[in-house]
KOLLORO-129804 format. One record per residue: x, y, z of N, C-alpha, C in turn; residue in three letters. Coordinates in steps of 0.05 Angstrom, whole numbers, padded with zeros to 5 digits, always signed. Example, Ala and Ser with C-alpha at 12.3 -4.5 7.8 and 13.67 -1.06 7.14 Angstrom:
BEGIN
+00264-00114+00156+00246-00090+00156+00264-00066+00156ALA
+00257-00045+00142+00273-00021+00143+00258+00001+00157SER
REM end
This chain:
BEGIN
-03352-01468+02274-03325-01462+02263-03317-01433+02269MET
-03336-01414+02268-03330-01386+02274-03320-01383+02303GLU
-03333-01398+02321-03324-01396+02349-03296-01408+02352THR
-03290-01429+02338-03263-01441+02339-03242-01421+02331THR
-03247-01406+02309-03227-01387+02300-03227-01362+02319TRP
-03249-01356+02331-03248-01334+02351-03229-01342+02374TYR
-03231-01367+02383-03214-01376+02404-03184-01378+02395CYS
-03180-01385+02370-03153-01387+02360-03140-01359+02360ILE
-03154-01339+02350-03142-01312+02349-03138-01301+02377ILE
-03157-01307+02395-03154-01298+02423-03129-01311+02435ALA
-03124-01337+02429-03101-01351+02439-03075-01339+02428PHE
-03075-01332+02403-03050-01321+02391-03045-01293+02402MET
-03065-01277+02406-03061-01250+02418-03052-01253+02447LEU
-03063-01273+02461-03054-01277+02489-03025-01286+02489LEU
-03017-01303+02471-02989-01311+02469-02971-01287+02464ALA
-02979-01269+02447-02963-01245+02442-02961-01228+02467TYR
-02983-01223+02481-02982-01206+02504-02964-01219+02526VAL
-02967-01245+02530-02951-01258+02551-02921-01258+02544LEU
-02914-01263+02519-02886-01266+02512-02873-01239+02505LEU
-02884-01225+02486-02873-01199+02480-02879-01179+02503ASP
-02899-01185+02519-02906-01167+02541-02883-01165+02561GLY
-02869-01187+02567-02848-01184+02587-02824-01169+02577PHE
-02818-01171+02550-02796-01155+02541-02803-01125+02536ASP
-02829-01120+02530-02839-01092+02530-02837-01081+02558LEU
-02845-01097+02578-02843-01089+02606-02814-01084+02614GLY
-02796-01102+02606-02768-01098+02612-02757-01072+02600ALA
-02767-01065+02576-02759-01040+02564-02770-01016+02580GLY
-02795-01019+02589-02808-00997+02604-02792-00990+02629THR
-02783-01011+02643-02769-01007+02669-02739-01005+02665VAL
-02729-01007+02641-02701-01008+02634-02685-00986+02649HIS
-02693-00962+02646-02679-00939+02657-02684-00935+02687LEU
-02704-00949+02697-02711-00946+02726-02695-00964+02744LEU
-02688-00988+02734-02674-01006+02752-02645-01011+02744ILE
-02637-01003+02720-02609-01007+02711-02593-00982+02718ALA
-02574-00985+02736-02558-00962+02746-02531-00960+02732LYS
-02522-00981+02720-02496-00980+02706-02499-00991+02678THR
-02477-00988+02663-02477-00999+02636-02479-01029+02636ASP
-02467-01042+02656-02469-01071+02658-02497-01080+02664LEU
-02511-01065+02681-02540-01071+02686-02556-01070+02661ASP
-02552-01049+02645-02568-01046+02620-02561-01068+02600ARG
-02536-01075+02598-02529-01097+02580-02541-01123+02590ARG
-02542-01127+02616-02554-01151+02627-02583-01153+02621THR
-02598-01131+02623-02626-01131+02616-02630-01138+02587ILE
-02614-01126+02570-02617-01132+02541-02609-01161+02535LEU
-02589-01171+02550-02582-01199+02547-02604-01218+02556LYS
-02620-01210+02576-02641-01227+02586-02663-01230+02566ALA
-02668-01210+02549-02689-01212+02529-02678-01217+02501ILE
-02651-01214+02498-02639-01215+02472-02646-01240+02455GLY
-02645-01264+02466-02650-01288+02449-02679-01291+02440PRO
-02698-01276+02453-02726-01283+02448-02743-01259+02439VAL
-02734-01234+02441-02752-01212+02437-02763-01211+02409TRP
-02745-01215+02389-02755-01213+02361-02773-01237+02354ASP
-02768-01260+02365-02786-01283+02361-02813-01278+02373GLY
-02813-01265+02396-02839-01259+02409-02857-01242+02392ASN
-02845-01224+02377-02861-01205+02360-02875-01220+02337GLU
-02864-01243+02330-02876-01259+02308-02906-01266+02314VAL
-02912-01269+02340-02940-01275+02347-02959-01253+02339TRP
-02950-01228+02340-02967-01206+02331-02972-01208+02301LEU
-02951-01213+02286-02954-01216+02257-02971-01240+02250LEU
-02967-01262+02264-02983-01286+02258-03012-01281+02265ALA
-03018-01267+02287-03045-01261+02294-03058-01243+02273ALA
-03043-01224+02263-03054-01207+02241-03060-01222+02216GLY
-03042-01240+02209-03047-01257+02185-03071-01276+02189GLY
-03073-01287+02213-03096-01305+02218-03122-01289+02218THR
-03121-01265+02228-03145-01248+02228-03154-01242+02199LEU
-03134-01237+02181-03140-01232+02153-03154-01256+02140TYR
-03145-01280+02148-03156-01304+02136-03183-01310+02147PHE
-03186-01309+02174-03211-01319+02186-03233-01299+02186ALA
-03227-01273+02191-03247-01252+02193-03239-01229+02175PHE
-03240-01232+02149-03230-01211+02131-03244-01185+02134PRO
-03270-01185+02140-03285-01160+02143-03274-01144+02166ALA
-03268-01158+02188-03257-01144+02212-03229-01133+02205LEU
-03213-01149+02191-03186-01140+02183-03188-01114+02167TYR
-03205-01114+02146-03208-01091+02129-03217-01067+02144ALA
-03237-01070+02162-03248-01048+02176-03228-01037+02196SER
-03216-01054+02213-03199-01044+02234-03173-01033+02223SER
-03161-01045+02203-03135-01036+02193-03138-01009+02177PHE
-03162-01004+02167-03166-00978+02154-03175-00957+02175SER
-03192-00964+02194-03201-00945+02214-03179-00937+02233GLY
-03161-00956+02240-03139-00951+02258-03113-00946+02243PHE
-03115-00934+02220-03091-00931+02203-03069-00915+02217TYR
-03077-00892+02228-03057-00874+02241-03044-00888+02265LEU
-03058-00899+02284-03044-00912+02306-03028-00936+02298PRO
-03037-00950+02276-03021-00973+02267-02995-00964+02255LEU
-02995-00941+02241-02969-00930+02231-02951-00922+02254MET
-02963-00911+02275-02947-00904+02299-02936-00928+02312MET
-02951-00950+02314-02941-00975+02325-02918-00986+02309VAL
-02920-00985+02282-02899-00995+02266-02873-00979+02270LEU
-02875-00953+02272-02852-00936+02277-02840-00943+02304TRP
-02857-00946+02324-02847-00953+02351-02833-00980+02352LEU
-02844-01000+02337-02831-01026+02335-02803-01023+02323LEU
-02801-01006+02302-02775-01002+02289-02755-00988+02308MET
-02765-00967+02321-02748-00952+02339-02738-00970+02362ILE
-02756-00986+02372-02748-01005+02394-02726-01024+02384ARG
-02730-01035+02361-02710-01054+02350-02683-01040+02345ALA
-02684-01016+02335-02659-01000+02331-02645-00996+02358ILE
-02661-00989+02379-02649-00984+02405-02635-01009+02416GLY
-02647-01033+02411-02635-01058+02421-02610-01065+02405ILE
-02613-01064+02378-02591-01075+02361-02568-01056+02358GLU
-02573-01030+02356-02551-01011+02351-02534-01005+02375PHE
-02545-01010+02399-02530-01003+02423-02503-01018+02424ARG
-02504-01043+02416-02479-01059+02418-02459-01054+02396GLY
-02466-01036+02377-02448-01030+02355-02434-01003+02357HIS
-02438-00990+02379-02424-00964+02383-02409-00966+02410VAL
-02388-00951+02411-02372-00951+02436-02370-00922+02446ASN
-02393-00909+02447-02394-00882+02456-02416-00879+02477ASP
-02410-00868+02500-02430-00867+02521-02454-00851+02514GLY
-02451-00829+02499-02474-00813+02492-02494-00828+02474LEU
-02483-00842+02454-02500-00857+02435-02513-00881+02449TRP
-02498-00893+02468-02510-00915+02483-02534-00905+02499LYS
-02531-00882+02512-02553-00870+02527-02576-00864+02509SER
-02570-00854+02485-02592-00848+02466-02607-00873+02458PHE
-02593-00894+02452-02607-00919+02444-02622-00931+02467PHE
-02611-00929+02492-02625-00938+02515-02651-00923+02519ASP
-02651-00897+02515-02675-00881+02518-02695-00888+02496ALA
-02685-00892+02471-02703-00900+02450-02717-00926+02455ALA
-02702-00946+02465-02713-00972+02472-02734-00970+02494PHE
-02728-00955+02515-02747-00952+02537-02772-00936+02529SER
-02768-00914+02515-02791-00898+02506-02809-00914+02488MET
-02798-00927+02468-02814-00942+02449-02829-00965+02463ALA
-02816-00978+02481-02829-01000+02496-02853-00990+02512SER
-02849-00967+02526-02871-00956+02542-02894-00947+02524SER
-02888-00934+02502-02910-00924+02485-02924-00947+02471LEU
-02910-00969+02464-02923-00992+02453-02943-01004+02472LEU
-02935-01007+02497-02953-01017+02518-02977-00999+02521ALA
-02973-00973+02520-02995-00954+02521-03014-00956+02498LEU
-03003-00959+02474-03020-00960+02450-03035-00987+02449PHE
-03023-01009+02457-03037-01034+02457-03059-01034+02477PHE
-03054-01022+02500-03076-01020+02520-03099-01003+02510GLY
-03092-00981+02498-03113-00963+02487-03128-00977+02464ALA
-03114-00993+02448-03128-01008+02427-03148-01028+02438ALA
-03141-01041+02460-03160-01059+02473-03184-01044+02483LEU
-03179-01020+02494-03201-01003+02504-03220-00995+02481GLY
-03209-00990+02457-03226-00983+02435-03244-01006+02427ASN
-03233-01031+02428-03249-01054+02421-03271-01058+02441VAL
-03265-01055+02466-03286-01059+02487-03307-01037+02485ILE
-03299-01012+02482-03318-00990+02481-03334-00990+02455ARG
-03321-00997+02433-03334-00997+02407-03324-00973+02391GLY
-03329-00974+02365-03320-00953+02347-03344-00945+02330VAL
-03343-00921+02317-03366-00911+02302-03369-00924+02274PRO
-03376-00949+02274-03380-00963+02248-03404-00953+02233LEU
-03402-00951+02207-03425-00944+02191-03439-00969+02181ASN
-03459-00966+02164-03475-00989+02155-03459-01008+02138SER
-03436-00999+02126-03420-01016+02110-03397-01030+02126GLU
-03396-01024+02152-03377-01037+02169-03350-01023+02170GLY
-03349-00997+02162-03324-00982+02163-03327-00959+02182TYR
-03304-00947+02190-03305-00925+02208-03280-00908+02206PHE
-03281-00884+02217-03258-00867+02220-03259-00854+02247PHE
-03236-00855+02261-03234-00842+02287-03210-00822+02286GLU
-03214-00797+02295-03191-00780+02299-03176-00789+02323PRO
-03152-00779+02327-03136-00787+02350-03150-00781+02376LEU
-03163-00758+02378-03180-00752+02401-03200-00731+02393TRP
-03222-00729+02408-03242-00708+02404-03244-00692+02430THR
-03263-00698+02447-03266-00684+02472-03261-00702+02496ASN
-03249-00726+02491-03241-00745+02512-03265-00756+02527PHE
-03288-00755+02516-03312-00767+02528-03320-00792+02512THR
-03334-00810+02525-03344-00834+02511-03371-00827+02499VAL
-03373-00826+02473-03398-00818+02459-03401-00836+02435SER
-03421-00830+02419-03426-00846+02394-03405-00840+02373SER
-03391-00818+02375-03370-00811+02356-03344-00805+02371THR
-03332-00825+02383-03309-00820+02400-03283-00818+02383PRO
-03262-00809+02397-03235-00810+02385-03221-00835+02394GLY
-03198-00840+02383-03182-00863+02392-03175-00861+02421ILE
-03169-00836+02430-03163-00831+02458-03186-00817+02471LEU
-03196-00828+02493-03215-00815+02511-03208-00823+02539ASP
-03224-00815+02559-03216-00822+02586-03215-00852+02591TRP
-03232-00867+02577-03232-00896+02581-03208-00910+02568TYR
-03202-00903+02543-03180-00915+02529-03153-00906+02541THR
-03151-00882+02552-03127-00874+02566-03124-00891+02591ILE
-03146-00897+02605-03145-00914+02629-03135-00942+02622LEU
-03146-00953+02600-03137-00980+02592-03108-00979+02582THR
-03100-00957+02569-03072-00955+02561-03053-00953+02584GLY
-03061-00937+02605-03044-00935+02629-03043-00962+02643LEU
-03065-00977+02643-03065-01003+02655-03046-01022+02641THR
-03046-01020+02614-03028-01037+02599-02999-01031+02605GLY
-02992-01005+02608-02964-00998+02615-02956-01010+02642VAL
-02973-01006+02662-02967-01015+02689-02966-01045+02691VAL
-02985-01059+02679-02986-01088+02680-02961-01100+02667VAL
-02954-01090+02643-02931-01101+02630-02905-01093+02643LEU
-02904-01069+02655-02880-01062+02671-02876-01081+02694ALA
-02898-01088+02708-02896-01107+02730-02888-01135+02719CYS
-02900-01143+02697-02893-01169+02685-02864-01169+02677HIS
-02854-01148+02665-02826-01147+02657-02807-01146+02681GLY
-02815-01132+02703-02798-01131+02727-02795-01159+02739SER
-02817-01174+02740-02816-01201+02751-02799-01219+02733LEU
-02801-01215+02707-02784-01231+02689-02754-01225+02694TYR
-02747-01199+02697-02720-01192+02702-02710-01202+02729LEU
-02728-01202+02749-02721-01213+02775-02714-01242+02772ALA
-02729-01256+02755-02724-01285+02752-02699-01291+02736ALA
-02689-01271+02720-02667-01276+02703-02640-01264+02712LYS
-02641-01248+02734-02617-01234+02742-02609-01241+02771THR
-02586-01231+02779-02576-01236+02806-02568-01209+02819ARG
-02562-01210+02844-02549-01188+02858-02567-01163+02861GLY
-02555-01140+02858-02569-01114+02862-02591-01110+02841ASP
-02585-01118+02816-02605-01115+02795-02630-01132+02801LEU
-02625-01156+02811-02648-01174+02819-02664-01161+02841ASN
-02650-01149+02861-02664-01137+02884-02680-01113+02875ALA
-02669-01096+02857-02684-01073+02847-02708-01081+02831ARG
-02705-01102+02814-02728-01111+02798-02750-01121+02816ALA
-02743-01137+02836-02763-01148+02854-02777-01126+02870ARG
-02761-01106+02879-02773-01084+02894-02792-01067+02877ARG
-02784-01062+02852-02802-01046+02834-02827-01062+02828LEU
-02825-01088+02824-02848-01105+02819-02868-01104+02843ALA
-02857-01103+02867-02875-01100+02890-02890-01074+02891GLY
-02877-01052+02883-02891-01027+02882-02912-01026+02860ARG
-02904-01037+02837-02923-01038+02814-02947-01056+02820LEU
-02943-01076+02837-02965-01094+02843-02989-01078+02855TRP
-02983-01059+02872-03005-01043+02883-03019-01027+02862TRP
-03004-01016+02843-03017-01001+02821-03033-01019+02804ALA
-03023-01043+02798-03038-01063+02782-03065-01069+02796VAL
-03064-01074+02822-03088-01081+02837-03109-01058+02836SER
-03100-01033+02840-03118-01011+02839-03130-01007+02811VAL
-03113-01009+02791-03122-01005+02763-03140-01028+02754LEU
-03137-01052+02765-03155-01074+02759-03183-01068+02768THR
-03186-01058+02792-03212-01051+02803-03224-01027+02788VAL
-03207-01007+02783-03217-00983+02768-03225-00990+02740ALA
-03209-01008+02727-03215-01016+02700-03241-01031+02698GLY
-03246-01049+02717-03271-01064+02717-03295-01045+02720LEU
-03293-01026+02739-03315-01007+02743-03320-00990+02718ALA
-03298-00981+02706-03300-00965+02682-03312-00981+02658ALA
-03304-01006+02656-03314-01022+02634-03344-01027+02636THR
-03352-01033+02661-03381-01037+02665-03397-01012+02660LEU
-03385-00989+02664-03399-00964+02658-03400-00959+02628ARG
-03379-00965+02614-03377-00960+02585-03393-00981+02570VAL
-03390-01006+02579-03403-01028+02565-03416-01048+02585ARG
-03440-01041+02595-03452-01059+02615-03457-01087+02605PRO
-03460-01091+02579-03465-01118+02569-03442-01137+02572ARG
-03419-01128+02581-03396-01146+02584-03402-01168+02604MET
-03421-01165+02621-03427-01186+02641-03448-01205+02632LEU
-03461-01201+02609-03483-01218+02600-03475-01247+02597ASP
-03452-01252+02585-03444-01280+02581-03437-01294+02607ASN
-03429-01279+02627-03422-01291+02653-03447-01301+02668TYR
-03469-01289+02662-03494-01297+02676-03504-01324+02666ARG
-03496-01332+02642-03507-01357+02631-03487-01380+02631PHE
-03464-01376+02642-03444-01398+02642-03432-01401+02670SER
-03438-01423+02683-03427-01428+02710-03396-01429+02710PRO
-03384-01438+02688-03355-01441+02686-03341-01414+02685LEU
-03356-01393+02680-03343-01367+02678-03331-01357+02704SER
-03338-01370+02726-03326-01362+02752-03296-01367+02752ILE
-03286-01385+02734-03258-01391+02732-03241-01367+02723SER
-03254-01348+02708-03239-01325+02698-03232-01306+02720ILE
-03251-01296+02736-03242-01279+02759-03225-01294+02779PRO
-03228-01320+02781-03211-01336+02798-03182-01335+02788ALA
-03178-01336+02762-03151-01333+02751-03139-01306+02757MET
-03155-01285+02754-03145-01258+02759-03137-01255+02788VAL
-03154-01263+02807-03148-01260+02835-03126-01279+02843LEU
-03126-01303+02833-03104-01322+02839-03077-01312+02829GLY
-03077-01299+02805-03053-01288+02794-03042-01265+02811GLY
-03060-01247+02819-03052-01225+02836-03041-01235+02863LEU
-03055-01254+02875-03046-01264+02901-03019-01279+02898ALA
-03016-01294+02876-02991-01309+02872-02968-01290+02867GLY
-02972-01268+02853-02951-01249+02849-02940-01238+02875MET
-02959-01230+02893-02951-01219+02919-02938-01241+02936ALA
-02949-01264+02937-02940-01286+02955-02912-01295+02947TYR
-02908-01301+02921-02882-01312+02912-02860-01291+02912PHE
-02868-01266+02905-02847-01245+02906-02837-01241+02934ARG
-02855-01241+02953-02847-01237+02981-02828-01259+02991ALA
-02830-01282+02979-02813-01304+02987-02790-01309+02968ARG
-02785-01289+02951-02762-01289+02932-02763-01312+02913CYS
-02787-01322+02907-02790-01343+02887-02798-01330+02860ARG
-02777-01318+02847-02782-01300+02825-02795-01314+02801ASP
-02786-01339+02795-02798-01353+02773-02828-01358+02777GLY
-02836-01366+02801-02864-01371+02806-02880-01345+02806SER
-02868-01323+02815-02882-01297+02814-02887-01289+02785ALA
-02867-01294+02768-02870-01287+02740-02893-01304+02727PHE
-02894-01330+02734-02916-01347+02723-02943-01337+02734LEU
-02944-01328+02759-02969-01318+02770-02977-01293+02755ALA
-02958-01276+02747-02964-01253+02731-02977-01261+02704SER
-02966-01282+02692-02977-01293+02667-03005-01303+02671GLY
-03011-01315+02694-03038-01324+02700-03057-01301+02703LEU
-03048-01279+02716-03065-01255+02718-03071-01243+02691TYR
-03051-01240+02674-03056-01229+02647-03074-01247+02631ILE
-03070-01273+02633-03088-01292+02619-03116-01289+02628SER
-03121-01286+02654-03148-01283+02664-03161-01257+02654GLY
-03145-01235+02654-03156-01209+02645-03164-01210+02616MET
-03147-01221+02599-03153-01222+02570-03174-01242+02564LEU
-03175-01265+02578-03196-01284+02575-03223-01272+02583ALA
-03223-01255+02604-03247-01242+02612-03258-01223+02591GLY
-03240-01209+02577-03248-01191+02556-03260-01207+02532VAL
-03245-01228+02524-03254-01245+02501-03281-01258+02507ALA
-03284-01268+02532-03309-01281+02539-03332-01261+02541PHE
-03327-01237+02551-03348-01217+02554-03357-01206+02527GLY
-03338-01204+02508-03345-01193+02482-03360-01213+02464LEU
-03354-01238+02467-03365-01259+02449-03395-01256+02446TYR
-03406-01257+02422-03394-01263+02396-03385-01238+02381PRO
-03385-01215+02394-03377-01190+02381-03347-01190+02376ASP
-03339-01179+02353-03311-01174+02347-03304-01145+02349LEU
-03321-01128+02339-03317-01099+02340-03345-01085+02343LEU
-03352-01079+02368-03379-01066+02372-03380-01039+02359PRO
-03404-01031+02353-03409-01004+02341-03421-00986+02361ALA
-03411-00961+02363-03422-00941+02381-03445-00926+02367THR
-03448-00929+02341-03469-00915+02326-03495-00929+02327THR
-03496-00954+02318-03519-00971+02318-03510-01000+02324ASP
-03520-01013+02344-03511-01040+02351-03512-01059+02327PRO
-03531-01055+02309-03534-01073+02286-03511-01070+02266SER
-03496-01049+02268-03473-01045+02250-03448-01060+02260TYR
-03448-01070+02284-03425-01082+02295-03416-01107+02280GLY
-03390-01113+02282-03379-01137+02269-03378-01160+02289LEU
-03389-01183+02281-03389-01206+02298-03375-01229+02285THR
-03372-01251+02299-03359-01275+02287-03375-01286+02264ILE
-03400-01278+02261-03418-01289+02241-03418-01271+02215TYR
-03419-01245+02218-03420-01228+02194-03393-01220+02184ASN
-03371-01226+02199-03344-01219+02190-03327-01242+02182ALA
-03338-01267+02184-03321-01291+02180-03319-01298+02150ALA
-03298-01312+02144-03296-01324+02117-03315-01347+02114ALA
-03316-01360+02091-03334-01382+02086-03328-01406+02104SER
-03348-01422+02109-03344-01446+02126-03323-01464+02115HIS
-03323-01468+02088-03303-01486+02075-03275-01475+02079HIS
-03272-01448+02076-03246-01436+02079-03236-01439+02107GLY
-03253-01435+02127-03245-01437+02155-03237-01466+02161LEU
-03251-01485+02149-03245-01513+02154-03218-01521+02142LEU
-03213-01512+02118-03187-01518+02105-03164-01504+02120VAL
-03169-01479+02129-03149-01464+02144-03142-01478+02170GLY
-03162-01490+02183-03156-01504+02208-03138-01528+02204LEU
-03142-01541+02181-03125-01565+02175-03096-01557+02171ALA
-03091-01532+02161-03064-01523+02158-03053-01510+02184TRP
-03071-01498+02199-03062-01483+02223-03052-01502+02245TRP
-03065-01525+02248-03058-01544+02269-03028-01554+02267ILE
-03019-01564+02244-02991-01572+02243-02972-01548+02245PRO
-02981-01525+02234-02964-01501+02236-02960-01492+02265GLY
-02981-01492+02281-02978-01484+02309-02962-01504+02325ILE
-02964-01529+02318-02948-01549+02332-02918-01544+02327ILE
-02910-01537+02302-02883-01531+02296-02874-01506+02311LEU
-02891-01485+02312-02884-01460+02326-02880-01465+02355VAL
-02899-01479+02368-02897-01484+02396-02872-01501+02403LEU
-02866-01520+02386-02841-01536+02390-02817-01519+02389THR
-02816-01501+02370-02793-01482+02367-02790-01465+02392TYR
-02812-01454+02402-02811-01436+02425-02803-01451+02450PHE
-02813-01475+02453-02805-01491+02476-02775-01496+02476VAL
-02765-01502+02452-02736-01507+02449-02720-01482+02456TYR
-02728-01459+02445-02713-01434+02450-02713-01427+02479ILE
-02736-01428+02492-02737-01420+02520-02723-01439+02538TYR
-02723-01465+02531-02708-01484+02547-02678-01480+02543ARG
-02670-01472+02519-02641-01468+02513-02630-01444+02528SER
-02646-01424+02533-02637-01400+02546-02649-01397+02574PHE
-02656-01419+02586-02667-01418+02613-02645-01411+02633ALA
-02653-01402+02657-02634-01396+02678-02627-01367+02680GLY
-02609-01361+02699-02601-01334+02703-02582-01324+02682LYS
-02582-01297+02678-02563-01285+02659-02538-01276+02674VAL
-02516-01285+02665-02490-01277+02676-02474-01263+02654ASP
-02467-01238+02658-02454-01222+02638-02429-01209+02651LEU
-02406-01216+02642-02382-01204+02652-02378-01177+02640SER
-02363-01159+02654-02359-01132+02643-02344-01132+02616PRO
-02329-01154+02610-02314-01155+02585-02329-01169+02562GLU
-02354-01179+02568-02368-01194+02548-02375-01177+02524ALA
-02376-01189+02500-02383-01174+02476-02413-01173+02473ASP
-02422-01155+02457-02451-01153+02450-02466-01136+02470GLY
-02487-01124+02461-02505-01107+02477-02489-01084+02491TYR
REM end
């Protein structure tokens, strides 16, 4: 049952990264590819019907974590208190940038809200990538399962690291570039004309950065946490994970070159799925490794709720997720296709 809930939480986090990832990426590249006010309004219109719904996956994953692995929830939310507060502020700033822009008719304020939206989106991608790096590297847990990390120390990976070091900065940078590419491909699939061409061109440039950072990230991860490959040695099916990553990278390049923007965006989703599945598979059964003493680490066994509670929770989660997935399928089908926004259109 613990493994089942590990997979459930991994699935919910993956859904968040795939869905909210493209609108975070769209925000990151917002000021790079939008040359006019109409371009910027078109980008916001492309994500407008879905961006707030996408964020629900993060809240749902947090609530599920609290229910299934309460010890991990208590430890991580207290140890990462400062960056979590920063993430909350960035989520609010980003929402303000999106919503307030359409309520003012002043060029200066519109530029301010555009900058707030783009900055918050970029920093959120950076923080989420750095958070993943902290989980992979481990944190200085004590014997009671709690820890404290300063924002940074000397930027080296040690038994008492900071939230930011050379490795977590690398994973944070990777998060920004990957989601920027993901968002560019989404915008290419949703727009026409010059905006479409600029989004596709930027995605092609970012693809090279994604490829380089993928190799660099793998090498850095194996240096920081050599045990990440242990599970791969005992499961023949694990070859499907690097196949997803390579297939996603190849598909992004192939379909983008042939102007098949929707397929290129789906290939980007396959790449992200492979990368996150690789992390989840490599960490299992660890949830939060300890840099102090391996025995202090939190696993699916010492951090889980009772078996009865997990079983009852599963009975409620299954119908709940069916309703959620039905809703998201309906929403995305309702707003499928290209975005057409006339200069006189209201909103955004």
